[in-house]
Biotite code that builds the C-alpha atoms (Angstrom):
import biotite.structure as struc

atoms = struc.array([
    struc.Atom([109.294, 120.930, 117.775], chain_id="A", res_id=1, res_name="MET", atom_name="CA", element="C"),
    struc.Atom([110.978, 123.877, 116.034], chain_id="A", res_id=2, res_name="GLU", atom_name="CA", element="C"),
    struc.Atom([114.317, 122.170, 115.657], chain_id="A", res_id=3, res_name="ASP", atom_name="CA", element="C"),
    struc.Atom([112.837, 118.895, 114.473], chain_id="A", res_id=4, res_name="GLN", atom_name="CA", element="C"),
    struc.Atom([113.805, 118.078, 110.906], chain_id="A", res_id=5, res_name="ARG", atom_name="CA", element="C"),
    struc.Atom([111.355, 116.844, 108.328], chain_id="A", res_id=6, res_name="TYR", atom_name="CA", element="C"),
    struc.Atom([110.956, 113.130, 107.802], chain_id="A", res_id=7, res_name="LEU", atom_name="CA", element="C"),
    struc.Atom([110.690, 112.590, 104.053], chain_id="A", res_id=8, res_name="THR", atom_name="CA", element="C"),
    struc.Atom([108.719, 109.781, 102.436], chain_id="A", res_id=9, res_name="PHE", atom_name="CA", element="C"),
    struc.Atom([109.084, 108.547, 98.850], chain_id="A", res_id=10, res_name="ALA", atom_name="CA", element="C"),
    struc.Atom([105.896, 106.803, 97.762], chain_id="A", res_id=11, res_name="LEU", atom_name="CA", element="C"),
    struc.Atom([105.500, 104.599, 94.701], chain_id="A", res_id=12, res_name="GLY", atom_name="CA", element="C"),
    struc.Atom([103.061, 106.397, 92.368], chain_id="A", res_id=13, res_name="LYS", atom_name="CA", element="C"),
    struc.Atom([99.477, 105.265, 91.830], chain_id="A", res_id=14, res_name="GLY", atom_name="CA", element="C"),
    struc.Atom([97.641, 102.606, 93.811], chain_id="A", res_id=15, res_name="ARG", atom_name="CA", element="C"),
    struc.Atom([100.561, 102.106, 96.169], chain_id="A", res_id=16, res_name="LEU", atom_name="CA", element="C"),
    struc.Atom([100.602, 105.763, 97.274], chain_id="A", res_id=17, res_name="ALA", atom_name="CA", element="C"),
    struc.Atom([96.818, 105.806, 97.668], chain_id="A", res_id=18, res_name="LYS", atom_name="CA", element="C"),
    struc.Atom([96.774, 102.672, 99.840], chain_id="A", res_id=19, res_name="LYS", atom_name="CA", element="C"),
    struc.Atom([99.727, 103.983, 101.864], chain_id="A", res_id=20, res_name="THR", atom_name="CA", element="C"),
    struc.Atom([98.001, 107.275, 102.673], chain_id="A", res_id=21, res_name="MET", atom_name="CA", element="C"),
    struc.Atom([94.827, 105.388, 103.639], chain_id="A", res_id=22, res_name="GLU", atom_name="CA", element="C"),
    struc.Atom([96.882, 103.318, 106.066], chain_id="A", res_id=23, res_name="MET", atom_name="CA", element="C"),
    struc.Atom([98.752, 106.368, 107.359], chain_id="A", res_id=24, res_name="PHE", atom_name="CA", element="C"),
    struc.Atom([95.389, 108.066, 107.958], chain_id="A", res_id=25, res_name="GLY", atom_name="CA", element="C"),
    struc.Atom([94.551, 105.356, 110.476], chain_id="A", res_id=26, res_name="LYS", atom_name="CA", element="C"),
    struc.Atom([97.538, 106.365, 112.606], chain_id="A", res_id=27, res_name="ILE", atom_name="CA", element="C"),
    struc.Atom([96.841, 110.079, 112.307], chain_id="A", res_id=28, res_name="GLY", atom_name="CA", element="C"),
    struc.Atom([99.244, 110.890, 109.474], chain_id="A", res_id=29, res_name="ILE", atom_name="CA", element="C"),
    struc.Atom([97.476, 112.934, 106.819], chain_id="A", res_id=30, res_name="THR", atom_name="CA", element="C"),
    struc.Atom([98.482, 115.347, 104.098], chain_id="A", res_id=31, res_name="CYS", atom_name="CA", element="C"),
    struc.Atom([95.811, 117.759, 102.864], chain_id="A", res_id=32, res_name="GLU", atom_name="CA", element="C"),
    struc.Atom([97.887, 118.867, 99.879], chain_id="A", res_id=33, res_name="GLU", atom_name="CA", element="C"),
    struc.Atom([97.813, 115.344, 98.462], chain_id="A", res_id=34, res_name="MET", atom_name="CA", element="C"),
    struc.Atom([94.007, 115.341, 98.274], chain_id="A", res_id=35, res_name="GLN", atom_name="CA", element="C"),
    struc.Atom([94.068, 117.900, 95.443], chain_id="A", res_id=36, res_name="ASP", atom_name="CA", element="C"),
    struc.Atom([93.751, 115.866, 92.253], chain_id="A", res_id=37, res_name="LYS", atom_name="CA", element="C"),
    struc.Atom([94.751, 118.785, 89.997], chain_id="A", res_id=38, res_name="ASP", atom_name="CA", element="C"),
    struc.Atom([97.865, 119.857, 91.877], chain_id="A", res_id=39, res_name="THR", atom_name="CA", element="C"),
    struc.Atom([101.152, 120.106, 90.019], chain_id="A", res_id=40, res_name="ARG", atom_name="CA", element="C"),
    struc.Atom([103.164, 120.075, 93.202], chain_id="A", res_id=41, res_name="LYS", atom_name="CA", element="C"),
    struc.Atom([105.977, 117.574, 93.485], chain_id="A", res_id=42, res_name="LEU", atom_name="CA", element="C"),
    struc.Atom([106.448, 117.740, 97.237], chain_id="A", res_id=43, res_name="ILE", atom_name="CA", element="C"),
    struc.Atom([103.630, 117.659, 99.789], chain_id="A", res_id=44, res_name="PHE", atom_name="CA", element="C"),
    struc.Atom([104.121, 118.822, 103.366], chain_id="A", res_id=45, res_name="VAL", atom_name="CA", element="C"),
    struc.Atom([102.414, 118.285, 106.704], chain_id="A", res_id=46, res_name="ASN", atom_name="CA", element="C"),
    struc.Atom([103.873, 121.191, 108.710], chain_id="A", res_id=47, res_name="GLU", atom_name="CA", element="C"),
    struc.Atom([102.341, 120.116, 112.032], chain_id="A", res_id=48, res_name="ASP", atom_name="CA", element="C"),
    struc.Atom([103.937, 116.684, 111.972], chain_id="A", res_id=49, res_name="LEU", atom_name="CA", element="C"),
    struc.Atom([107.091, 117.824, 110.135], chain_id="A", res_id=50, res_name="LYS", atom_name="CA", element="C"),
    struc.Atom([106.557, 115.301, 107.358], chain_id="A", res_id=51, res_name="LEU", atom_name="CA", element="C"),
    struc.Atom([107.211, 115.582, 103.629], chain_id="A", res_id=52, res_name="ARG", atom_name="CA", element="C"),
    struc.Atom([105.950, 113.290, 100.899], chain_id="A", res_id=53, res_name="PHE", atom_name="CA", element="C"),
    struc.Atom([106.785, 112.928, 97.235], chain_id="A", res_id=54, res_name="PHE", atom_name="CA", element="C"),
    struc.Atom([105.648, 110.500, 94.557], chain_id="A", res_id=55, res_name="LEU", atom_name="CA", element="C"),
    struc.Atom([108.171, 108.599, 92.474], chain_id="A", res_id=56, res_name="ALA", atom_name="CA", element="C"),
    struc.Atom([108.230, 105.803, 89.941], chain_id="A", res_id=57, res_name="LYS", atom_name="CA", element="C"),
    struc.Atom([108.489, 102.482, 91.782], chain_id="A", res_id=58, res_name="GLY", atom_name="CA", element="C"),
    struc.Atom([112.015, 101.555, 90.634], chain_id="A", res_id=59, res_name="PRO", atom_name="CA", element="C"),
    struc.Atom([113.316, 104.980, 91.752], chain_id="A", res_id=60, res_name="ASP", atom_name="CA", element="C"),
    struc.Atom([112.054, 104.743, 95.341], chain_id="A", res_id=61, res_name="VAL", atom_name="CA", element="C"),
    struc.Atom([114.912, 102.545, 96.671], chain_id="A", res_id=62, res_name="PRO", atom_name="CA", element="C"),
    struc.Atom([117.407, 104.916, 95.004], chain_id="A", res_id=63, res_name="THR", atom_name="CA", element="C"),
    struc.Atom([115.953, 107.985, 96.739], chain_id="A", res_id=64, res_name="TYR", atom_name="CA", element="C"),
    struc.Atom([116.075, 106.107, 100.044], chain_id="A", res_id=65, res_name="VAL", atom_name="CA", element="C"),
    struc.Atom([119.612, 104.754, 99.639], chain_id="A", res_id=66, res_name="GLU", atom_name="CA", element="C"),
    struc.Atom([121.006, 108.212, 98.893], chain_id="A", res_id=67, res_name="TYR", atom_name="CA", element="C"),
    struc.Atom([119.079, 109.880, 101.718], chain_id="A", res_id=68, res_name="GLY", atom_name="CA", element="C"),
    struc.Atom([116.839, 112.041, 99.523], chain_id="A", res_id=69, res_name="ALA", atom_name="CA", element="C"),
    struc.Atom([114.045, 110.217, 101.357], chain_id="A", res_id=70, res_name="ALA", atom_name="CA", element="C"),
    struc.Atom([114.234, 108.781, 104.865], chain_id="A", res_id=71, res_name="ASP", atom_name="CA", element="C"),
    struc.Atom([111.486, 106.256, 104.226], chain_id="A", res_id=72, res_name="ILE", atom_name="CA", element="C"),
    struc.Atom([110.132, 104.615, 101.084], chain_id="A", res_id=73, res_name="GLY", atom_name="CA", element="C"),
    struc.Atom([107.029, 102.585, 100.322], chain_id="A", res_id=74, res_name="ILE", atom_name="CA", element="C"),
    struc.Atom([107.563, 100.214, 97.426], chain_id="A", res_id=75, res_name="VAL", atom_name="CA", element="C"),
    struc.Atom([106.827, 96.698, 96.175], chain_id="A", res_id=76, res_name="GLY", atom_name="CA", element="C"),
    struc.Atom([109.041, 93.792, 97.241], chain_id="A", res_id=77, res_name="LYS", atom_name="CA", element="C"),
    struc.Atom([109.736, 93.063, 93.556], chain_id="A", res_id=78, res_name="ASP", atom_name="CA", element="C"),
    struc.Atom([111.389, 96.478, 93.194], chain_id="A", res_id=79, res_name="THR", atom_name="CA", element="C"),
    struc.Atom([113.419, 96.028, 96.376], chain_id="A", res_id=80, res_name="ILE", atom_name="CA", element="C"),
    struc.Atom([114.864, 92.729, 95.124], chain_id="A", res_id=81, res_name="ILE", atom_name="CA", element="C"),
    struc.Atom([115.432, 93.974, 91.582], chain_id="A", res_id=82, res_name="GLU", atom_name="CA", element="C"),
    struc.Atom([117.104, 97.260, 92.590], chain_id="A", res_id=83, res_name="GLU", atom_name="CA", element="C"),
    struc.Atom([119.243, 95.663, 95.353], chain_id="A", res_id=84, res_name="ALA", atom_name="CA", element="C"),
    struc.Atom([119.999, 98.942, 97.140], chain_id="A", res_id=85, res_name="ARG", atom_name="CA", element="C"),
    struc.Atom([121.673, 99.366, 100.535], chain_id="A", res_id=86, res_name="ASN", atom_name="CA", element="C"),
    struc.Atom([118.530, 100.057, 102.532], chain_id="A", res_id=87, res_name="ILE", atom_name="CA", element="C"),
    struc.Atom([116.704, 98.495, 105.464], chain_id="A", res_id=88, res_name="TYR", atom_name="CA", element="C"),
    struc.Atom([113.447, 96.688, 104.742], chain_id="A", res_id=89, res_name="GLU", atom_name="CA", element="C"),
    struc.Atom([111.546, 97.162, 107.996], chain_id="A", res_id=90, res_name="VAL", atom_name="CA", element="C"),
    struc.Atom([107.900, 96.261, 107.458], chain_id="A", res_id=91, res_name="LEU", atom_name="CA", element="C"),
    struc.Atom([105.570, 94.217, 105.267], chain_id="A", res_id=92, res_name="ASP", atom_name="CA", element="C"),
    struc.Atom([102.514, 96.452, 104.834], chain_id="A", res_id=93, res_name="LEU", atom_name="CA", element="C"),
    struc.Atom([100.355, 93.507, 103.860], chain_id="A", res_id=94, res_name="ASN", atom_name="CA", element="C"),
    struc.Atom([98.701, 95.075, 100.807], chain_id="A", res_id=95, res_name="PHE", atom_name="CA", element="C"),
    struc.Atom([99.463, 95.017, 97.088], chain_id="A", res_id=96, res_name="GLY", atom_name="CA", element="C"),
    struc.Atom([99.827, 91.255, 97.372], chain_id="A", res_id=97, res_name="LYS", atom_name="CA", element="C"),
    struc.Atom([100.783, 89.305, 94.276], chain_id="A", res_id=98, res_name="CYS", atom_name="CA", element="C"),
    struc.Atom([103.305, 86.715, 93.117], chain_id="A", res_id=99, res_name="LYS", atom_name="CA", element="C"),
    struc.Atom([106.328, 86.673, 90.855], chain_id="A", res_id=100, res_name="MET", atom_name="CA", element="C"),
    struc.Atom([105.913, 83.687, 88.555], chain_id="A", res_id=101, res_name="CYS", atom_name="CA", element="C"),
    struc.Atom([107.389, 81.856, 85.597], chain_id="A", res_id=102, res_name="VAL", atom_name="CA", element="C"),
    struc.Atom([104.614, 81.804, 82.983], chain_id="A", res_id=103, res_name="CYS", atom_name="CA", element="C"),
    struc.Atom([104.217, 80.474, 79.498], chain_id="A", res_id=104, res_name="GLY", atom_name="CA", element="C"),
    struc.Atom([102.256, 78.054, 77.323], chain_id="A", res_id=105, res_name="PRO", atom_name="CA", element="C"),
    struc.Atom([101.671, 74.570, 78.761], chain_id="A", res_id=106, res_name="GLU", atom_name="CA", element="C"),
    struc.Atom([104.180, 73.200, 76.245], chain_id="A", res_id=107, res_name="SER", atom_name="CA", element="C"),
    struc.Atom([106.978, 75.010, 78.101], chain_id="A", res_id=108, res_name="ALA", atom_name="CA", element="C"),
    struc.Atom([106.390, 73.049, 81.317], chain_id="A", res_id=109, res_name="ARG", atom_name="CA", element="C"),
    struc.Atom([108.545, 70.171, 80.081], chain_id="A", res_id=110, res_name="GLU", atom_name="CA", element="C"),
    struc.Atom([111.389, 72.523, 79.144], chain_id="A", res_id=111, res_name="LEU", atom_name="CA", element="C"),
    struc.Atom([111.462, 73.779, 82.737], chain_id="A", res_id=112, res_name="LEU", atom_name="CA", element="C"),
    struc.Atom([111.470, 70.242, 84.112], chain_id="A", res_id=113, res_name="LYS", atom_name="CA", element="C"),
    struc.Atom([114.374, 69.117, 81.950], chain_id="A", res_id=114, res_name="HIS", atom_name="CA", element="C"),
    struc.Atom([116.526, 72.192, 82.587], chain_id="A", res_id=115, res_name="HIS", atom_name="CA", element="C"),
    struc.Atom([116.792, 72.960, 78.897], chain_id="A", res_id=116, res_name="GLU", atom_name="CA", element="C"),
    struc.Atom([118.492, 76.111, 77.657], chain_id="A", res_id=117, res_name="LEU", atom_name="CA", element="C"),
    struc.Atom([115.560, 78.448, 77.110], chain_id="A", res_id=118, res_name="ILE", atom_name="CA", element="C"),
    struc.Atom([114.952, 82.149, 76.651], chain_id="A", res_id=119, res_name="ARG", atom_name="CA", element="C"),
    struc.Atom([113.206, 84.044, 79.432], chain_id="A", res_id=120, res_name="VAL", atom_name="CA", element="C"),
    struc.Atom([111.669, 87.478, 78.829], chain_id="A", res_id=121, res_name="ALA", atom_name="CA", element="C"),
    struc.Atom([111.168, 89.738, 81.851], chain_id="A", res_id=122, res_name="THR", atom_name="CA", element="C"),
    struc.Atom([111.135, 93.247, 83.306], chain_id="A", res_id=123, res_name="LYS", atom_name="CA", element="C"),
    struc.Atom([113.025, 91.759, 86.258], chain_id="A", res_id=124, res_name="TYR", atom_name="CA", element="C"),
    struc.Atom([116.347, 90.331, 85.004], chain_id="A", res_id=125, res_name="PRO", atom_name="CA", element="C"),
    struc.Atom([117.921, 90.164, 88.483], chain_id="A", res_id=126, res_name="ARG", atom_name="CA", element="C"),
    struc.Atom([115.010, 88.221, 89.967], chain_id="A", res_id=127, res_name="ILE", atom_name="CA", element="C"),
    struc.Atom([114.837, 85.910, 86.931], chain_id="A", res_id=128, res_name="ALA", atom_name="CA", element="C"),
    struc.Atom([118.567, 85.257, 86.948], chain_id="A", res_id=129, res_name="LYS", atom_name="CA", element="C"),
    struc.Atom([118.638, 84.546, 90.667], chain_id="A", res_id=130, res_name="ASN", atom_name="CA", element="C"),
    struc.Atom([115.728, 82.123, 90.361], chain_id="A", res_id=131, res_name="TYR", atom_name="CA", element="C"),
    struc.Atom([117.012, 80.157, 87.392], chain_id="A", res_id=132, res_name="PHE", atom_name="CA", element="C"),
    struc.Atom([120.719, 80.184, 88.215], chain_id="A", res_id=133, res_name="TYR", atom_name="CA", element="C"),
    struc.Atom([120.725, 79.929, 92.008], chain_id="A", res_id=134, res_name="ASN", atom_name="CA", element="C"),
    struc.Atom([117.508, 78.090, 92.813], chain_id="A", res_id=135, res_name="LYS", atom_name="CA", element="C"),
    struc.Atom([116.903, 75.881, 89.773], chain_id="A", res_id=136, res_name="LYS", atom_name="CA", element="C"),
    struc.Atom([120.506, 75.650, 88.577], chain_id="A", res_id=137, res_name="HIS", atom_name="CA", element="C"),
    struc.Atom([119.237, 76.041, 85.024], chain_id="A", res_id=138, res_name="GLN", atom_name="CA", element="C"),
    struc.Atom([121.146, 78.052, 82.439], chain_id="A", res_id=139, res_name="THR", atom_name="CA", element="C"),
    struc.Atom([118.851, 80.421, 80.567], chain_id="A", res_id=140, res_name="VAL", atom_name="CA", element="C"),
    struc.Atom([119.137, 83.402, 78.259], chain_id="A", res_id=141, res_name="GLU", atom_name="CA", element="C"),
    struc.Atom([117.430, 86.398, 79.846], chain_id="A", res_id=142, res_name="ILE", atom_name="CA", element="C"),
    struc.Atom([115.861, 89.053, 77.624], chain_id="A", res_id=143, res_name="ILE", atom_name="CA", element="C"),
    struc.Atom([114.964, 92.365, 79.278], chain_id="A", res_id=144, res_name="LYS", atom_name="CA", element="C"),
    struc.Atom([111.702, 93.925, 78.125], chain_id="A", res_id=145, res_name="LEU", atom_name="CA", element="C"),
    struc.Atom([109.824, 96.995, 79.331], chain_id="A", res_id=146, res_name="ASN", atom_name="CA", element="C"),
    struc.Atom([106.353, 96.561, 77.854], chain_id="A", res_id=147, res_name="GLY", atom_name="CA", element="C"),
    struc.Atom([103.767, 93.767, 77.681], chain_id="A", res_id=148, res_name="SER", atom_name="CA", element="C"),
    struc.Atom([105.814, 90.768, 78.700], chain_id="A", res_id=149, res_name="ILE", atom_name="CA", element="C"),
    struc.Atom([103.000, 88.334, 77.765], chain_id="A", res_id=150, res_name="GLU", atom_name="CA", element="C"),
    struc.Atom([103.686, 89.081, 74.117], chain_id="A", res_id=151, res_name="LEU", atom_name="CA", element="C"),
    struc.Atom([107.152, 87.460, 74.181], chain_id="A", res_id=152, res_name="ALA", atom_name="CA", element="C"),
    struc.Atom([106.157, 83.752, 74.153], chain_id="A", res_id=153, res_name="PRO", atom_name="CA", element="C"),
    struc.Atom([103.229, 84.413, 71.800], chain_id="A", res_id=154, res_name="ILE", atom_name="CA", element="C"),
    struc.Atom([105.453, 85.886, 69.080], chain_id="A", res_id=155, res_name="VAL", atom_name="CA", element="C"),
    struc.Atom([108.306, 83.443, 69.709], chain_id="A", res_id=156, res_name="GLY", atom_name="CA", element="C"),
    struc.Atom([110.775, 85.810, 71.380], chain_id="A", res_id=157, res_name="LEU", atom_name="CA", element="C"),
    struc.Atom([111.021, 83.569, 74.440], chain_id="A", res_id=158, res_name="SER", atom_name="CA", element="C"),
    struc.Atom([109.766, 80.227, 75.716], chain_id="A", res_id=159, res_name="GLU", atom_name="CA", element="C"),
    struc.Atom([108.664, 81.637, 79.074], chain_id="A", res_id=160, res_name="VAL", atom_name="CA", element="C"),
    struc.Atom([108.363, 84.919, 80.972], chain_id="A", res_id=161, res_name="ILE", atom_name="CA", element="C"),
    struc.Atom([109.020, 85.946, 84.574], chain_id="A", res_id=162, res_name="VAL", atom_name="CA", element="C"),
    struc.Atom([106.421, 88.481, 85.639], chain_id="A", res_id=163, res_name="ASP", atom_name="CA", element="C"),
    struc.Atom([104.085, 89.628, 88.394], chain_id="A", res_id=164, res_name="ILE", atom_name="CA", element="C"),
    struc.Atom([100.769, 87.800, 88.536], chain_id="A", res_id=165, res_name="VAL", atom_name="CA", element="C"),
    struc.Atom([97.782, 89.205, 90.414], chain_id="A", res_id=166, res_name="GLU", atom_name="CA", element="C"),
    struc.Atom([94.676, 87.518, 89.027], chain_id="A", res_id=167, res_name="THR", atom_name="CA", element="C"),
    struc.Atom([96.155, 85.697, 86.027], chain_id="A", res_id=168, res_name="GLY", atom_name="CA", element="C"),
    struc.Atom([93.357, 86.897, 83.716], chain_id="A", res_id=169, res_name="SER", atom_name="CA", element="C"),
    struc.Atom([95.757, 88.502, 81.183], chain_id="A", res_id=170, res_name="THR", atom_name="CA", element="C"),
    struc.Atom([97.697, 85.242, 81.036], chain_id="A", res_id=171, res_name="LEU", atom_name="CA", element="C"),
    struc.Atom([94.567, 83.151, 80.464], chain_id="A", res_id=172, res_name="ARG", atom_name="CA", element="C"),
    struc.Atom([93.293, 85.495, 77.754], chain_id="A", res_id=173, res_name="GLU", atom_name="CA", element="C"),
    struc.Atom([96.552, 84.948, 75.896], chain_id="A", res_id=174, res_name="ASN", atom_name="CA", element="C"),
    struc.Atom([96.766, 81.182, 76.295], chain_id="A", res_id=175, res_name="GLY", atom_name="CA", element="C"),
    struc.Atom([99.445, 81.306, 78.999], chain_id="A", res_id=176, res_name="LEU", atom_name="CA", element="C"),
    struc.Atom([99.493, 79.976, 82.537], chain_id="A", res_id=177, res_name="SER", atom_name="CA", element="C"),
    struc.Atom([101.578, 80.041, 85.697], chain_id="A", res_id=178, res_name="VAL", atom_name="CA", element="C"),
    struc.Atom([104.178, 77.272, 85.436], chain_id="A", res_id=179, res_name="LEU", atom_name="CA", element="C"),
    struc.Atom([106.267, 77.965, 88.555], chain_id="A", res_id=180, res_name="GLU", atom_name="CA", element="C"),
    struc.Atom([106.105, 80.363, 91.489], chain_id="A", res_id=181, res_name="GLU", atom_name="CA", element="C"),
    struc.Atom([109.208, 82.439, 92.170], chain_id="A", res_id=182, res_name="VAL", atom_name="CA", element="C"),
    struc.Atom([108.210, 84.414, 95.292], chain_id="A", res_id=183, res_name="CYS", atom_name="CA", element="C"),
    struc.Atom([105.377, 86.220, 97.075], chain_id="A", res_id=184, res_name="SER", atom_name="CA", element="C"),
    struc.Atom([105.255, 90.003, 96.866], chain_id="A", res_id=185, res_name="LEU", atom_name="CA", element="C"),
    struc.Atom([103.598, 92.885, 98.697], chain_id="A", res_id=186, res_name="SER", atom_name="CA", element="C"),
    struc.Atom([104.175, 96.536, 99.596], chain_id="A", res_id=187, res_name="ALA", atom_name="CA", element="C"),
    struc.Atom([107.060, 97.107, 102.009], chain_id="A", res_id=188, res_name="ARG", atom_name="CA", element="C"),
    struc.Atom([108.480, 99.979, 104.016], chain_id="A", res_id=189, res_name="MET", atom_name="CA", element="C"),
    struc.Atom([112.183, 100.678, 103.529], chain_id="A", res_id=190, res_name="VAL", atom_name="CA", element="C"),
    struc.Atom([114.392, 103.046, 105.504], chain_id="A", res_id=191, res_name="VAL", atom_name="CA", element="C"),
    struc.Atom([117.655, 104.862, 104.808], chain_id="A", res_id=192, res_name="ASN", atom_name="CA", element="C"),
    struc.Atom([120.455, 103.382, 106.937], chain_id="A", res_id=193, res_name="GLN", atom_name="CA", element="C"),
    struc.Atom([121.611, 106.730, 108.378], chain_id="A", res_id=194, res_name="VAL", atom_name="CA", element="C"),
    struc.Atom([118.034, 107.919, 109.025], chain_id="A", res_id=195, res_name="SER", atom_name="CA", element="C"),
    struc.Atom([117.417, 104.730, 111.005], chain_id="A", res_id=196, res_name="MET", atom_name="CA", element="C"),
    struc.Atom([120.155, 105.805, 113.434], chain_id="A", res_id=197, res_name="LYS", atom_name="CA", element="C"),
    struc.Atom([119.481, 109.573, 113.454], chain_id="A", res_id=198, res_name="MET", atom_name="CA", element="C"),
    struc.Atom([115.685, 109.378, 113.616], chain_id="A", res_id=199, res_name="GLU", atom_name="CA", element="C"),
    struc.Atom([115.383, 106.046, 115.373], chain_id="A", res_id=200, res_name="ASN", atom_name="CA", element="C"),
    struc.Atom([112.714, 107.116, 117.845], chain_id="A", res_id=201, res_name="GLU", atom_name="CA", element="C"),
    struc.Atom([110.341, 108.621, 115.269], chain_id="A", res_id=202, res_name="ARG", atom_name="CA", element="C"),
    struc.Atom([110.807, 105.823, 112.759], chain_id="A", res_id=203, res_name="ILE", atom_name="CA", element="C"),
    struc.Atom([110.425, 103.084, 115.371], chain_id="A", res_id=204, res_name="THR", atom_name="CA", element="C"),
    struc.Atom([107.192, 104.689, 116.614], chain_id="A", res_id=205, res_name="LYS", atom_name="CA", element="C"),
    struc.Atom([105.895, 104.840, 113.052], chain_id="A", res_id=206, res_name="LEU", atom_name="CA", element="C"),
    struc.Atom([106.676, 101.151, 112.507], chain_id="A", res_id=207, res_name="ILE", atom_name="CA", element="C"),
    struc.Atom([105.001, 100.211, 115.826], chain_id="A", res_id=208, res_name="THR", atom_name="CA", element="C"),
    struc.Atom([101.866, 102.239, 115.007], chain_id="A", res_id=209, res_name="ASP", atom_name="CA", element="C"),
    struc.Atom([101.615, 100.710, 111.539], chain_id="A", res_id=210, res_name="LEU", atom_name="CA", element="C"),
    struc.Atom([102.086, 97.199, 112.916], chain_id="A", res_id=211, res_name="LYS", atom_name="CA", element="C"),
    struc.Atom([99.041, 97.660, 115.164], chain_id="A", res_id=212, res_name="SER", atom_name="CA", element="C"),
    struc.Atom([96.959, 98.753, 112.135], chain_id="A", res_id=213, res_name="VAL", atom_name="CA", element="C"),
    struc.Atom([98.139, 95.721, 110.123], chain_id="A", res_id=214, res_name="ILE", atom_name="CA", element="C"),
    struc.Atom([97.328, 93.355, 113.012], chain_id="A", res_id=215, res_name="LEU", atom_name="CA", element="C"),
    struc.Atom([93.875, 94.892, 113.426], chain_id="A", res_id=216, res_name="ALA", atom_name="CA", element="C"),
    struc.Atom([92.992, 94.575, 109.731], chain_id="A", res_id=217, res_name="SER", atom_name="CA", element="C"),
])
């Protein structure tokens, strides 16, 4: 055990990290340090299992994994597609389920049908571009936003938006609806390509253990 290196996990901050640690708990992976709500620590360690954890903003997780700063990452499928990093996606964790959708006022439905040149506001330009250009073969102008995407069609910045939809309540409250579905999303486990070779046994066991938890739930 002494010569075993640490396996490092990058977890998407917030709900994702919480759900991940709940799931890990079911296969005997815990981290006491993470229970402390007031801690200012950036890296949490389980010495017995030789595991390290750190929390990162979702879009940064694939970057940490690609460059080997983390062996394993837990992040949403939307981020994996948008960041397009050289990493292995090894497991659908089956939580954090939602959909990426094209949304807008009902009046925009016709514009989508007739492949008109429209403006699309989104936090996910790569996903939006791929959907409109490669799947729908519709030329659009994509506007990248970082904040409340729902605002864009209301104030006339764009005809439609491409965004994540969980319940759709924010859309309904603002007179918008889902017009087209782009893809289904959920939390995924990603692995660094070198780590997959070097730590194959440990990572494969982890994947197998998690699969049994997912099947049982």
